[in-house]
C-alpha positions as CSV (number, residue, x, y, z in Angstrom):
1,X,29.4,11.6,-28.3
2,X,28.4,9.4,-25.2
3,X,25.6,10.5,-23.0
4,X,23.0,9.2,-20.6
5,X,19.9,8.4,-22.8
6,X,16.4,7.6,-21.7
7,X,14.6,4.9,-23.7
8,X,10.9,4.4,-22.9
9,X,8.7,1.5,-23.8
10,X,5.1,2.7,-23.4
11,X,2.1,0.5,-23.4
12,X,-1.3,1.4,-22.1
13,X,-0.9,3.1,-18.7
14,X,2.7,2.0,-18.0
15,X,6.0,3.6,-18.9
16,X,9.0,1.3,-18.8
17,X,12.2,3.4,-18.9
18,X,15.8,2.3,-19.3
19,X,18.8,4.5,-18.7
20,X,21.9,3.5,-20.6
21,X,25.3,5.1,-21.5
22,X,25.0,4.5,-25.3
23,X,24.8,7.4,-27.8
24,X,21.4,7.7,-29.5
25,X,23.0,6.8,-32.8
26,X,24.8,3.7,-31.5
27,X,21.7,2.5,-29.6
28,X,19.4,2.9,-32.7
29,X,21.9,1.1,-34.9
30,X,22.1,-1.8,-32.3
31,X,18.3,-2.1,-32.0
32,X,17.9,-2.2,-35.8
33,X,20.5,-4.9,-36.2
34,X,19.1,-7.4,-33.6
35,X,15.8,-9.2,-33.5
36,X,13.7,-7.9,-30.6
37,X,13.3,-11.5,-29.3
38,X,17.1,-11.9,-28.7
39,X,17.6,-8.7,-26.6
40,X,18.2,-10.5,-23.3
41,X,21.0,-10.7,-20.9
42,X,21.9,-14.2,-19.7
43,X,20.9,-16.3,-22.7
44,X,19.0,-16.4,-26.0
45,X,15.3,-15.8,-25.7
46,X,12.7,-17.2,-28.1
47,X,9.2,-15.8,-28.4
48,X,7.7,-19.3,-28.0
49,X,9.0,-19.4,-24.4
50,X,6.2,-17.0,-23.4
51,X,3.4,-18.1,-25.7
52,X,0.1,-19.5,-24.3
53,X,1.1,-23.1,-24.8
54,X,4.4,-22.8,-22.9
55,X,2.7,-20.9,-20.1
56,X,0.1,-23.6,-19.7
57,X,2.7,-26.3,-19.6
58,X,4.8,-24.6,-16.9
59,X,2.1,-22.8,-14.8
60,X,0.3,-26.0,-14.0
61,X,-1.5,-24.7,-11.0
62,X,-2.9,-21.6,-12.7
63,X,-1.0,-18.8,-10.9
64,X,-1.3,-16.5,-13.9
65,X,-5.1,-16.7,-13.7
66,X,-5.0,-15.9,-10.0
67,X,-2.8,-12.9,-10.6
68,X,-5.1,-11.7,-13.3
69,X,-8.1,-11.9,-10.9
70,X,-6.8,-9.0,-8.7
71,X,-9.3,-6.4,-9.9
72,X,-12.2,-8.8,-9.4
73,X,-10.8,-9.7,-5.9
74,X,-10.7,-6.0,-5.0
75,X,-14.4,-5.4,-5.8
76,X,-15.5,-8.7,-4.2
77,X,-13.4,-8.1,-1.1
78,X,-14.8,-4.7,-0.4
79,X,-18.4,-5.9,-0.9
80,X,-17.7,-8.8,1.4
81,X,-16.5,-6.6,4.3
82,X,-18.4,-3.4,4.0
83,X,-21.2,-4.4,6.3
84,X,-18.7,-5.0,9.2
85,X,-18.6,-2.0,11.5
86,X,-15.8,-1.6,14.1
87,X,-16.6,-0.1,17.5
88,X,-13.6,2.2,17.9
89,X,-14.6,3.4,21.4
90,X,-11.6,5.3,22.8
91,X,-9.0,3.6,20.6
92,X,-5.9,5.7,19.8
93,X,-4.1,3.2,17.5
94,X,-4.9,0.5,15.0
95,X,-2.4,-2.3,14.7
96,X,-2.5,-4.6,11.6
97,X,-0.8,-7.9,12.3
98,X,0.2,-10.2,9.5
99,X,3.1,-12.0,7.8
100,X,4.1,-12.8,4.2
101,X,1.4,-12.5,1.6
102,X,-1.2,-11.6,4.2
103,X,1.0,-8.9,5.9
104,X,1.7,-7.1,2.7
105,X,-2.0,-6.1,2.5
106,X,-1.6,-4.2,5.8
107,X,1.7,-2.7,4.7
108,X,0.1,-1.3,1.5
109,X,-3.0,0.0,3.3
110,X,-1.0,1.9,5.9
111,X,1.3,3.4,3.2
112,X,-1.7,4.5,1.2
113,X,-4.0,5.8,4.0
114,X,-2.0,6.6,7.1
115,X,-1.8,10.3,6.3
116,X,-5.6,10.5,6.2
117,X,-6.2,8.5,9.4
118,X,-7.6,9.9,12.6
119,X,-5.9,7.1,14.5
120,X,-2.2,6.0,14.4
121,X,-1.7,2.9,12.3
122,X,1.1,0.4,12.6
123,X,1.9,-2.9,10.9
124,X,2.9,-5.7,13.3
125,X,5.2,-8.4,11.8
126,X,6.1,-10.8,14.5
127,X,5.1,-12.6,17.7
128,X,4.5,-9.6,19.9
129,X,2.0,-6.8,20.4
130,X,3.8,-3.4,20.4
131,X,4.6,-1.9,23.8
132,X,2.7,1.2,22.7
133,X,-0.6,-0.8,22.6
134,X,-3.2,0.3,25.2
135,X,-6.6,-1.0,26.4
136,X,-9.2,-0.1,23.8
137,X,-6.8,0.0,20.8
138,X,-7.7,-2.1,17.7
139,X,-5.8,-5.2,16.5
140,X,-6.7,-6.3,13.0
141,X,-5.3,-9.8,12.4
142,X,-4.6,-10.7,8.8
143,X,-3.9,-14.4,8.2
144,X,-5.2,-16.0,5.1
145,X,-4.7,-19.5,6.4
146,X,-5.8,-18.5,9.9
147,X,-2.9,-20.5,11.3
148,X,0.1,-18.1,11.1
149,X,1.8,-18.6,14.4
150,X,3.4,-15.1,14.6
151,X,0.0,-13.5,14.0
152,X,-1.8,-15.7,16.5
153,X,0.8,-14.9,19.1
154,X,0.5,-11.2,18.5
155,X,-3.3,-11.5,18.9
156,X,-2.9,-13.3,22.2
157,X,-0.6,-10.5,23.4
158,X,-3.1,-7.9,22.2
159,X,-5.9,-9.6,24.1
160,X,-3.9,-9.5,27.4
161,X,-3.5,-5.7,26.9
162,X,-7.2,-5.3,26.3
163,X,-7.2,-4.5,22.6
164,X,-10.3,-5.0,20.4
165,X,-9.6,-7.8,17.9
166,X,-10.8,-8.2,14.3
167,X,-10.0,-11.2,12.2
168,X,-9.6,-11.4,8.4
169,X,-9.0,-15.0,7.3
170,X,-10.3,-17.9,5.3
171,X,-10.5,-20.3,8.2
172,X,-8.1,-21.9,10.8
173,X,-7.4,-21.0,14.4
174,X,-8.0,-17.3,13.9
175,X,-11.6,-17.9,12.6
176,X,-12.3,-20.3,15.5
177,X,-10.9,-17.7,18.0
178,X,-13.0,-14.9,16.6
179,X,-16.1,-17.1,16.5
180,X,-15.7,-18.3,20.1
181,X,-15.1,-14.9,21.5
182,X,-17.5,-12.9,19.5
183,X,-14.9,-10.8,17.7
184,X,-15.8,-9.3,14.3
185,X,-14.7,-11.8,11.6
186,X,-14.3,-11.2,7.8
187,X,-14.1,-14.5,5.9
188,X,-12.3,-14.4,2.6
189,X,-12.6,-17.2,0.0
190,X,-10.5,-20.3,0.7
191,X,-8.4,-22.4,-1.7
192,X,-5.8,-19.8,-2.8
193,X,-2.1,-19.5,-2.0
194,X,-1.9,-16.6,0.6
195,X,0.0,-14.3,-1.8
196,X,-2.8,-15.0,-4.4
197,X,-5.5,-13.7,-2.0
198,X,-4.0,-10.2,-1.7
199,X,-7.0,-8.5,-3.3
200,X,-9.5,-10.0,-0.9
201,X,-7.3,-9.2,2.1
202,X,-6.4,-5.7,1.1
203,X,-9.9,-4.6,0.0
204,X,-11.3,-5.6,3.4
205,X,-9.3,-2.9,5.1
206,X,-10.8,0.2,3.3
207,X,-14.2,-1.4,3.7
208,X,-14.0,-1.4,7.5
209,X,-11.9,1.7,8.1
210,X,-14.1,4.5,6.7
211,X,-14.9,5.5,10.3
212,X,-11.3,6.5,11.0
213,X,-9.9,7.2,7.5
214,X,-11.0,10.3,5.6
215,X,-12.2,10.1,2.0
216,X,-14.4,7.9,-0.1
217,X,-12.2,4.8,0.0
218,X,-14.7,2.7,-1.7
219,X,-14.8,5.0,-4.8
220,X,-11.0,5.1,-4.9
221,X,-10.9,1.3,-4.8
222,X,-13.4,1.0,-7.6
223,X,-11.4,3.4,-9.8
224,X,-8.3,1.4,-9.0
225,X,-10.0,-1.9,-10.0
226,X,-11.2,-0.3,-13.3
227,X,-7.6,0.8,-14.0
228,X,-6.3,-2.7,-13.4
229,X,-8.9,-4.2,-15.8
230,X,-7.5,-2.0,-18.5
231,X,-3.9,-2.9,-17.7
232,X,-4.8,-6.6,-17.7
233,X,-5.5,-6.4,-21.4
234,X,-1.9,-5.3,-22.0
235,X,-0.3,-7.9,-19.7
236,X,-2.3,-11.0,-20.9
237,X,-1.0,-14.3,-22.3
238,X,-2.1,-13.4,-25.8
239,X,-0.1,-10.1,-26.0
240,X,3.4,-10.6,-27.5
241,X,6.6,-9.7,-25.7
242,X,7.2,-6.7,-28.0
243,X,3.9,-5.1,-26.8
244,X,3.6,-6.6,-23.3
245,X,5.4,-4.6,-20.5
246,X,5.1,-7.6,-18.1
247,X,6.7,-10.1,-20.5
248,X,9.3,-7.6,-21.5
249,X,10.2,-7.0,-17.9
250,X,10.5,-10.8,-17.2
251,X,12.9,-11.0,-20.2
252,X,15.0,-8.2,-18.7
253,X,15.2,-9.7,-15.2
254,X,16.0,-13.3,-16.4
255,X,19.6,-14.1,-15.5
256,X,19.9,-11.1,-13.1
257,X,19.2,-10.6,-9.4
258,X,16.6,-7.8,-9.1
259,X,16.9,-5.0,-6.5
260,X,13.6,-3.1,-6.4
261,X,14.0,0.5,-5.2
262,X,11.2,2.8,-4.1
263,X,10.4,5.9,-2.0
264,X,7.4,6.4,0.2
265,X,4.6,5.4,-0.2
266,X,5.8,2.8,-2.6
267,X,7.9,0.8,-0.1
268,X,5.3,-2.0,0.2
269,X,5.0,-2.2,-3.6
270,X,8.7,-2.8,-3.9
271,X,8.5,-5.4,-1.1
272,X,5.6,-7.1,-3.0
273,X,7.8,-7.3,-6.2
274,X,10.6,-8.8,-4.1
275,X,8.5,-11.4,-2.5
276,X,6.7,-12.3,-5.8
277,X,10.1,-12.9,-7.5
278,X,11.1,-15.0,-4.5
279,X,8.0,-17.2,-4.3
280,X,6.7,-17.2,-7.9
281,X,9.9,-17.1,-9.8
282,X,12.1,-18.9,-7.2
283,X,14.9,-16.3,-7.5
284,X,16.7,-14.2,-5.0
285,X,15.5,-10.5,-5.0
286,X,15.7,-7.6,-2.7
287,X,13.8,-4.4,-2.0
288,X,15.4,-1.1,-0.8
289,X,14.0,2.3,0.1
290,X,15.0,5.9,-0.5
291,X,16.2,8.1,0.9
292,X,18.0,5.6,3.2
293,X,19.7,3.8,0.3
294,X,21.4,7.0,-0.7
295,X,23.2,7.0,2.7
296,X,24.9,3.6,2.1
297,X,23.8,1.3,-0.7
298,X,24.7,3.7,-3.6
299,X,28.4,3.3,-2.7
300,X,28.2,-0.5,-3.3
301,X,27.2,0.0,-7.0
302,X,30.4,1.9,-7.7
303,X,32.8,-0.3,-5.7
304,X,31.6,-3.9,-6.1
305,X,32.9,-5.6,-9.2
306,X,30.0,-8.0,-9.1
307,X,27.4,-5.2,-9.3
308,X,26.5,-6.2,-12.9
309,X,24.9,-9.4,-11.6
310,X,22.1,-7.2,-10.2
311,X,19.3,-5.4,-11.9
312,X,18.1,-2.1,-10.2
313,X,14.5,-1.4,-10.8
314,X,13.2,2.0,-9.6
315,X,9.5,2.6,-8.9
316,X,8.5,6.2,-9.4
317,X,5.4,8.4,-9.1
318,X,4.4,11.6,-10.8
319,X,3.4,13.2,-7.4
320,X,6.8,12.8,-5.8
321,X,7.8,15.8,-3.8
322,X,10.3,18.1,-5.5
323,X,13.0,17.1,-3.0
324,X,12.4,13.4,-3.6
325,X,12.2,13.7,-7.4
326,X,15.5,15.7,-7.4
327,X,17.1,13.0,-5.2
328,X,15.9,10.1,-7.3
329,X,17.0,11.8,-10.6
330,X,20.5,12.4,-9.2
331,X,20.8,8.9,-7.8
332,X,19.7,7.4,-11.1
333,X,22.3,9.4,-13.0
334,X,25.1,8.3,-10.6
335,X,24.1,4.6,-10.7
336,X,23.9,4.7,-14.5
337,X,27.7,5.0,-14.6
338,X,27.9,1.3,-13.6
339,X,24.6,-0.3,-14.5
340,X,21.3,0.1,-16.3
341,X,18.6,1.5,-14.2
342,X,15.0,0.4,-15.1
343,X,12.4,2.9,-14.1
344,X,8.7,2.0,-13.7
345,X,5.9,4.5,-13.7
346,X,2.1,4.2,-13.8
347,X,-0.4,6.7,-15.3
348,X,-3.4,5.9,-13.1
349,X,-5.5,8.9,-12.0
350,X,-5.3,8.3,-8.3
351,X,-2.4,7.3,-6.0
352,X,-4.1,3.9,-5.2
353,X,-4.6,3.2,-8.9
354,X,-0.9,3.9,-9.5
355,X,0.3,1.9,-6.5
356,X,-1.8,-1.1,-7.4
357,X,-1.0,-0.7,-11.1
358,X,2.7,-1.1,-10.5
359,X,2.1,-4.0,-8.0
360,X,0.0,-5.7,-10.8
361,X,2.8,-5.3,-13.3
362,X,5.3,-7.0,-10.8
363,X,2.8,-9.9,-10.2
364,X,2.5,-10.6,-13.9
365,X,6.2,-10.3,-14.5
366,X,7.1,-12.7,-11.7
367,X,4.9,-15.4,-13.3
368,X,6.4,-14.8,-16.7
369,X,9.8,-15.0,-15.2
370,X,8.9,-18.4,-13.6
371,X,7.8,-19.6,-17.1
372,X,11.1,-18.5,-18.6
373,X,12.9,-20.5,-15.9
374,X,10.6,-23.5,-16.4
375,X,9.4,-23.2,-12.8
376,X,5.8,-23.8,-11.7
377,X,5.1,-20.5,-9.8
378,X,2.6,-21.9,-7.3
379,X,4.5,-24.5,-5.0
380,X,6.7,-23.1,-2.2
381,X,8.4,-26.3,-1.1
382,X,11.0,-24.7,1.3
383,X,8.2,-22.8,3.2
384,X,6.2,-26.1,3.5
385,X,9.3,-27.9,4.8
386,X,10.1,-25.2,7.3
387,X,6.5,-25.2,8.7
388,X,6.7,-29.0,9.1
389,X,10.0,-28.7,11.0
390,X,8.6,-26.0,13.3
391,X,5.5,-28.1,14.0
392,X,7.5,-31.3,14.8
């Protein structure tokens, strides 16, 4: 008898769930008959492709080490910024301007903390300051390099309105601007790719926002960092594919185009997965959010004959509202008629622990996927070329 079956790979604090339309008996017989290392779509996989020697040969710039440093970055980033105090005055809104790997820090902070904020918070991704900005509002500029043209333009527009400006950067024009005009400046360590400095950038935000966000943000961040340290033991180079959720995920994604789905507040986590697959693994990937995807995208899964090229990954949380949980369960069941749906959950104690735990898994998986594709995960040549063309 055919039925929708849930298969869970559990390791540490992560559940990795697969929905498939195989009977339990057939599925078990198939698994027993095949070596675990060859269960891959898009080509034969050998365990040696993800051993420590292979990873060192491909990851020549050390991206995996940078990814693994996230919990340390979180603790250092908070300590580095906690002495900075922001004069809110009569501010009504806080804007967080940033692009790419810098901007995602603002996205995740707003998703996590906006429902506890005394002030409205909004992420700005582009050249302009929002029309809703007023004199006295706060503009936090996140640019790891300090030279992101969109962010610098948004800051210039905010200055004209009369916003208070705070800079978070390693150097560049943003640091020079803040220094020359006496704006608060948080310097983060230089020498990293912007996406590899996420922990430093993100942790600066709870450190400076305790005057307008309720709760002990520092304690929540410390608990999240401790959770990531435990997860890091499961995702490390020395843990075999069979027991390593990050390596297993990379094996599943290889040869497919991932579409990462999430519901609030996990939208920025899905976006981070997408961008890490784009930059580290050098593959196309997309992120999509519920409930909006149920009003359009779900139709494509049933009607597009090329749907099997794609791999839907659904990020879930144990504290979903009953309405959202019912919606996601129903959507997953419908999509399972045409494709496998991979469901990711984290067991962290707090929301921030779970959000960062799933983000951490995606970071590791993107590097392992790069290794499987024989791609050094650090260089981003098309982005470098585009910046040169724009500067010419």
